[in-house]
Phi, psi and omega in degrees: 000132182281143180253149178261135179238132171288150186302322180292325176291320179298320179291317183289329184237047186300317179300319178294323177300315179296312181299319179294322178297319179290323184276320189247349181109191184305142179240134183262134177252131181246150174233120182055038177082000181254130177302125186241320184212164177228134175256121179235157176294148184298325179297317179294320179300315180295322176297319180295319178298317181296319180292331182281339182285125180289147177274161182301319180300317179297320180294318182290327182269358181294143181290333180256156180287136178230050183291341180300322183274346182271329182254136179289154179294147179283143177282148178270124180256147175287143178275140178262146176285143177292140179292147178260127177253132181252000000 
């Protein structure tokens, strides 16, 4: 069960926050009573990232085009000045 930490308590007892996150699961940090951030163990974070990444089959069968995720971004090249012939 996740526990809520006020931001000042989280800062003052950061090591305890980390240990509690590792032992008990995600910990919620609040600012002025509003949920603001969550501290999770890195293994859990990586599992969540992996599950969120679409598989190739899902991309190919999707009704809308998703070419943004299939092609890597182009590198920006400097433009060269044209040579001057005299």
